[in-house]
N, C-alpha and C positions, 0 to 999 in steps of 0.2 A: 403394322397390325391395322385391320380393318376395325371400326367400330360401328355397332348396330344403331340403325337411326333412332331406335327407344331408349339409346344411351346418352344422346347429345344433351339434352336438358338435365339430366340427373349429374352428369359428368361436371357440366358448366356449374350448377348448384354446389356441388361437394367442393370444385376447385373455389369458388368465392368466400365460401365458408371457411375453408383451410387457411386461404389467404388472409383473411380477416384475423381469424385466431391466430395466425404466425406473427402479424403485424402487432398485434396487442402483446401477444407474449413476449417478442422479440424486444418490445420496449421494456417490460417488465424485468426482463433477464438481461438487459443491456451489461451490467456487471460481470454478467456470468456466462462468457462467450462459449466456454464448452456445453453447456445447458443449452444454449441456442442451437448450436449445431445438431445436438441430439435431437433437439426438437424439429428443426428442419428434417432431418434425415427421417425420422419416424412419420411424418407429415406426407413426404415423398412416396415413402413405402405404402402408407394408405392410400394415397391417392391412386396410385399404381395399382391396388389390389381392386379398388372401385373401378377404374377403368376396365380391368380384365375381365370383370364381369359381363361387359358389353362386347367382348370380341368376337368375331364372326370367323369362324374355321372355315377351310375349304374343303368341304367333304363330297365326294364322287356320288353317292347313292347308287351303286351299281348294285342289281341284283341278278341271280341265275334263273329265277322262276317268276311268274305272274302272281304267285300265291304266297310268296315270300313276305313276312313281317318283318320291317326293318325297325331298330332301335329308336325311338323318337326323341331320345335326350342322352346326354352323357351322365355317368354315375354309376351306381351301384344296385343290383337287383336286392330288393329287401321282403319283397314277398312273392309267392307263387302258391297260390292256393285256388281250390274250388269254392265259389262263394254264389250265394242269390244277389242278383244285381236287380234292385228294385224300381229304379228312376226309369228306364226305358224297355229293357229286356223282361222283365218280370220273370225270369228263368235263370238257370244255372248257367254259369259263365267261368272262364278261367280268368283269374287275376294276376296280372304281372304288375309289379310296382317299382318303380326305380327313383331312388333317392339322389338329388343334386346336392352335392357339398358346395362351399363356398369357392373352391377351386375349380370346379366345372364348369363349363359353357354353358349359359343359362337360356340359350334358345331351344326352342322344341318344332320338331317335324313331323310331318304326319306319316305314320307307320304304313299306311297302304294307300294305293289308288282307289279312286269312286268318287261316288256324290255325297256330299253331306245331306243327310237325313234329318239331322236334330241337333239344336245348339242350345244351351241354357246355361246361364250364369246364376252360382247361388252364393249369397253374403253368407258369411258364416263366422267359426272361432278361428283362432291361430294357435292350435296344439302345434307342438313339434311335429315335423312331417312324417317321421318314422312311428308315431303313435298309431295303434290299430283302428281308431275311431277318427283319425283326419281325413280319410276318403269321405266320410259320411257327414262329419262335424263342420270341418274348416271351410273357408272360403275357396271356392272351385268353379271352373268351367266346365262344361260337359259337351263333348262332341261325339255322334256318333256318324261313321264313313259307311256308306252301303258298298261293299265291295261284291263282285259276282260270285265269290266263294264264300262270301257271309258277312255280317254286319260287323265291325270293330269299333267299340268306344274308346275313347281317348280323353281322358279326365287330368286336367292341369290344377293342383292343388297347391295353395300357398301355405307355408309353414310360420313357425315363430318368430322369424325375422323377415322374411319375404311377406310384403304386404300388398302387392300389385301383381296382377295378373293380366298380361294383354295378349289377347286372341283374335286372330284374323279371319276367323270362321263364319261364314254365312250359310242360311239354309240354300240347299240346291246348288252350290258352289261344286264344280267339279276339281278334284285335288288329284295330285300324283305324290309319289314316294318323294320325298326330298324339298316338296314345298314348305315353307315356313308355316307352321301354324300358330306362330306366336312366341311369348316367353314368360317366365316368371321371374321378376327383378329380383335378384338376389336368391335365386335357387328355390328350392324346395322338391315337388314331389310330382311324378308324373304315374296315371296309373292306366293300365290297359285291361280291357275284359274282351276276351275272346271267345268264340264259338268253343262249345265242349269238346268237339272233334278237331280243334286244333292242335298241331305238334309243337311243344315247346322244347327250345334248343338252348334255353340259358339255363343256370343254376343259380340257387339263393347265395346270396353275398357274390357273385361275380360282377367284376367292373365290366360295364358296358359303353359302347360310344355310338353315338347317333350316325346312321348312314354305314357304319362299318360292322356294327355286331347286328346277326341275323337273330330276333326273339325267337322266331319259330315260323310255321307254315300254316296256311289254311288248308283244309280238306279240300280237294279238288273235286268236288261232288256235282253232280248235274242239280237241276233246279227241283226236280221231283223228288230225289233223294235227299235234299236240304228240309223240303215241307213236310216229308216224312219223318225226318227226325225232329222238328219243332213238334210235330203232334203226338209223337212218342215223348217227349220230355213234358209236355203239357199233361199227358195221361198220367204219366208218372207221378207229377205234382198234386194231381186231384185224389190220386190212390194215398198218398203219403200223407195228405192235408186232412 
């Protein structure tokens, strides 16, 4: 099993802490060998689970078209809805959110190719990741990738247990589908904000795999069509506000 570079220091710290705990408890339980064995077995299971958090899977990231949106994380789709995205786009977007459980791979990948136009880290709270407000209230890191078929926002969100977001994104960096975007140590959630004309191919509560599941497709529109679409959305917002 290949271990992600972000996991080496964490795994070492856990190993030393578990080793120290087992030495102390082993001495205290010297008269109770059965309890010693149970303790050692439980510690081994716990250490294995922690190590698995940082496993690196071999994923192909094959796509059948250049407008495909590849799933950026393993987990389950917990949100599919139309929302107003206020941080960067300031207009309506299709939101697709993926919740990562403790058993999922915790690495995140870029869902589309393009050039990074925006990167911003936000300190915040640590609500449970499936909470409706976690996308706005929790610690998070937002990245916008400029794709020729439309801009895509990719947001890593920390949860109640996950307290560390790792991001490799830098403004003006060119990325491809399957490039590692970073990871959320011990899980949590990834949000995608897509153009309103994007096609969504996943369903609510569907289990998805990074690199294997296609979230949807960006509309293959010309630049002029896309500008007109944005103008129409702006006009609609002005009328309704």
